[in-house]
N, C-alpha and C positions, 0 to 999 in steps of 0.2 A: 524666405527664412528656411533653413534646412531643418527637416523633421528630426526630433530627438531620436526617433527610432532608427533613422538612417545613419546616425553617428555611432551606433553600437557595433562593435567589432564582432564579426562572426567567429565561431570556433569550429574546429574539426572534432568529430566524434566517431567512435567505433562501437559496435555492438557485438559482444561475445555471447553466443547462444541464440543466434538469429533464427534457428529453425524451430524454436519453441513458440508457444502462443504469445508469451510476453515479448519475445524478440520480434515476432511478426508485427505486433502492435507498435513496438518502438519504431520500427522502420516506417510504418504508415504515418506516425505522428511526425517523426523527424524529417521525412522527405518534404513536409509542408512547413517546417519550422523556418521562420524568417532569419534566424541568427545561428543556425547550426548546419554544418555540412557533414553528411555521412560519408566518411572516407574509407570505411572498412566494415565488413560483416564477417563473422566467424562462427564455425560450428565444429563439432567433433568429427564431421565427415572427412574421409581421407582424400576425396576427390573434389577439387574446386568446381563450382557449378554456378552459372549465372543465377542471380536471385530471382529473375523473372521465370526461370524454369521451375524453381521451387514454389514460387507464388506468382502465378500468371497475372495477377492484378497489378504487379509492378512493371509490366511490359511497357516500354516507351516512357517510363518514368525514371529509370536509373539503369546504368550499365554495370552496376556493382556485381562482383563475383563473390560468392560465399566461400571463404578460404578456410583451410585447416586451422584449428585453434592453436595459436602460438603467440608468445609475447612480442616478438620482433615486429610483427605486422601491426600490433596495437599501438606501438610507440609513435606512429605518425599522427596520432590523435592527441588533442589537448585533454579530452575527458573520455573515459571508457565506461560504458554500461555493461555490467556483467549480469546477463540473464541466464545464468547457469544453474544446474541442479544444486540442491543443498549439498554441502561439503566440498564442492568443486572450487569455489571462489578463493578459498584459502591458499590454493596453489599459485594464484595470480596476483592477488592484492599486494603482498609484500614487495614483489618485484616491480609492480607498476608504481607504487608509491615511492619506492627508492629511486625511480627515474623521474620523479617530480610530476607524475600524472595525477589527475583527480579521478576518483572512482565512485560510481554509484552502483552498489551491489543489490540486486533484486532477490538474492537468496536469503536464507536465514542465518548465514554464517557470522554476521557481525551485529545481529539484533539483540541477542541476549548477553548481558554484561557478565553474567556468571558462567564461566566455561563449563562448570560441572552441570549446570542446568541445561546448557546446550547439549552436552554429551548424553544426558539422560533422555532428552527429547528426540534427538536425531541419531542416536546410537553410533556416534562417530567422535573420535578425539579431536578437540580443537587444538590446532597447531600454530596459532598466531595471536597469542595473548597480548602482545604489544599493541597491535593495531586494533584489537578488540576494545582495548581501553580508549583508543583515540576516536573510534567510530562514533558518528552522530546519528541518532535515530531519526529517520527522515520523515517525520510527520510535521509538515510545515505549520499547521495550525497551533502546534505546541512548541516547536523548536526552531522557528524561522531564523532567529539571530545566530544560533549555533550552526545551522546549516550553511548560512552565508559565509562562514569562515572555515568550513570543513574541507578537508581533502578526501575524506572517505565518509560516504553516507550509506547507512544501512536502510534501504528502502523497506517500509513496513509490509507485513503480510496483509492479505486481503481481508480475512476475517477480523484481525485486530484493528485495521483501519476503521471499518464500520462500527466496531464495538467501542473503541476508545473515543471516537468523535461523539458517539451517542451518549456516553456516560460522563465525559470529562467535565462539563459545567457543574453537574450536581456534586461530584466528588471534590472538585477544586474549591467549591464554596461551602463544603461541609453540610450539604443538604441531603445526603444519602447515607443509609446504613451500609457500610462497606462490605459487611458479611452477607448481604441479602441479594447480591446481583446474580440474576439468572439470565443467560444468553441463549436464546433459541434461534439458531442460525441456519440459513438455507443458501446453498450455492449451486450455480450451474456447473456443468461437467468440466469446463476449461479450468476451473479452479484446481483440479488435480494435475494439470500439466498435460503435455502431449506424450502419452505413454500407452503401451498396449497392456491388456489384461482382461480377463473374463468379466470383471466387474464393470468395465467401461465399454463393452460391446453394445451396439445400438439396441439389440434385442433384450439386453439385461436392464438398460436404463429406461427405454421408452415405456410409457404407461406405468411407471413405478415411482416410488418415493420412499427413501429410507434414511434412518439415522445411522451414524457410524462414528467410531472412535469416541463414544459417549464419555464425556468428562475426562478424556485421555488424549485429546488432539494436541499435536505439536505446537499449535498456535496458542494454547492456554498459557504457557509460561510467559509468552510475549505480552499477552493481555494483562496478566497479573503484574508483571514488571512495571508496565507503564501506568496502570491504574494505581498501583502502590505509590508511585512517585507523586501522583496527583493528590492522593489521600494523605501522604506523608506518614503512612503506616501500611502494614501488610494488607493486601487484598487478595483473596482467592475466590474467583468466580466459579459458578456452575456453568459449564459450556457444553451444549449439545448441538453438533453440526449435522446437517442433513444434505443429501444429494438430490437436487432437482433434475427432472428430465428436460433441461433446457441447456443451451450452449453457454450462456454467460449471464452474470448478474448475481448479486448477493442481497438478500433481505434478512435482517435480524430484528427479532422482537425481544426486547430486553425489559425485564421486570426488576424494579428497584424499590425497596422500602424506604419511605421518607424518614428523615431525621428531623422531626419537629422540635427536638430539644435545641437545635441550632438557631431557632427563631427567638426573638426577644420580646415580641408582643403579639396579641391576637391579630393585628393588622398585617404582621409579617408572616402569617401562616402560609405554608407552601400550598399554593393552589394552582390549578391548571393554567389559567391565564397568566399568572405571575411567572410560572416556570417557563412558559413560552417566551415571555419578555426577557427573562434571564438568559435563555439560550440565544435569543436574537442579539442581545448586547454582547454576549461572550464571543459570538462569531460575526459581529457587525463588520469587521474589516477583512473577513475571509472570503476570497472570491469564489471558492468552490464548496462552501457549505450553505445549503438552503434549508432554513427552518420554516416549516409549514405553519399555517394558521391553525387555530384550535379546531379539532375535528377533521383535519385534512391529513391523510397518511400516504406516504409514497408507495409506488409500485416499482417493480424492477424495470418495467418498460420506460419509466420516467427518467432513468439514468443510464441505460445501456447506450454505449457509444460516447459517453461524456465523462468528464473528470469530476462530476459533482457527487457530493454526499448529501442526500436528502433526508431530513429528519422530521418525523411527526411525533407528537407528544400527547398523552392522555393521563389525566389524574384519576385514580380509582381508589377512594377511601384513603387507606394508609400507604398507598404505593403509587409509583409513577411507571407508566408503560411507555417505552420509547421504541419507535419503529425507524430503522435506519436502512437505507438502500444505496448501493454503489454498483458500478460495473467492476467486476473483479480483475479485468484485464486493463482497465484505465486507472481510475482512482485507486484500485487495489493492486496496481503493478506499474505498467508502462507510463500511464499519464502522470501518476504521482512522481515517478522517476524524472520525467521531463519537468514537472513543476519544481522539483529539487534542483535540477540543472539550472533552470532559470534563476532561482534564488542564488545559487553558488556563483553564477557568472554575471549577475547584475542585470539580467534581461527582465523585461516586464513579466510578471509571474504567470500571466495567462498566455504568453507567447506560444503559438503552436497548439494551444488547447482550446 
């Protein structure tokens, strides 16, 4: 009998922005994907260069050359990953969609549905309102059915992925006070992308730990947007990101006040063990969310190199404390993008992951 997996037609994919951290991670995942062929990699470099010269780890694994970023070369693919800096994707998305291509955008250009909110967060005018309305927010645990039919997926940010998955069950079920959410988030240095700057020198990061963009980070509107949908009313979180002196990984500790008014009887009272059961039921069909047992909390090392989001939960009097951990380059970027591709193309959702 022929395996079901062998009957799945492979697709051709391209990666724009191959020299960034997320682009590098995409190449690593897709070269091992059973149903995807990488037929092009692109960057803003003027001179084509073998990808193995940029990343020696790909030597003898592919003969791809990293080409100059342009539309014509991308059209040989069925699906294009745009791992470009924020504000750059708007130049390419309309033309790719007009050619009937499917696009997964890893930037923030199509995540925020309100263009004015986008412009305030990213200090850049949004020039593609039509496709902004069409884009599907690419968090599979919440939007799988929409992703399946989408031609344009806005891959979520890394901080929002960890935050939304951590809080979603409580808000969706009316068990949290929506104005009480405090997110204490820590990220490795790759979360800022591959760029030069005094703040990212080894001597500045090593043996240090700092908060930055306190309650003013560009990912805050994205978190607020998605949590407001779950709550069916406006949510504004308190969000404090920190820079860890490590390469990759995100750990968020989130404090939420319980809404005991939502319960109907004393036996329905929100308690730690019941909350964990609620989370396990909420995510029971999700291949990449792991809810820990009571008293067990994730570490960054538990998820680095994986597409998992690990969640630990503790009840503390009138509040719930949730610890969420992901790899910012995998579930927070490239891995989630491949998970979205799998859903869009009808592949097994964990293929390549």
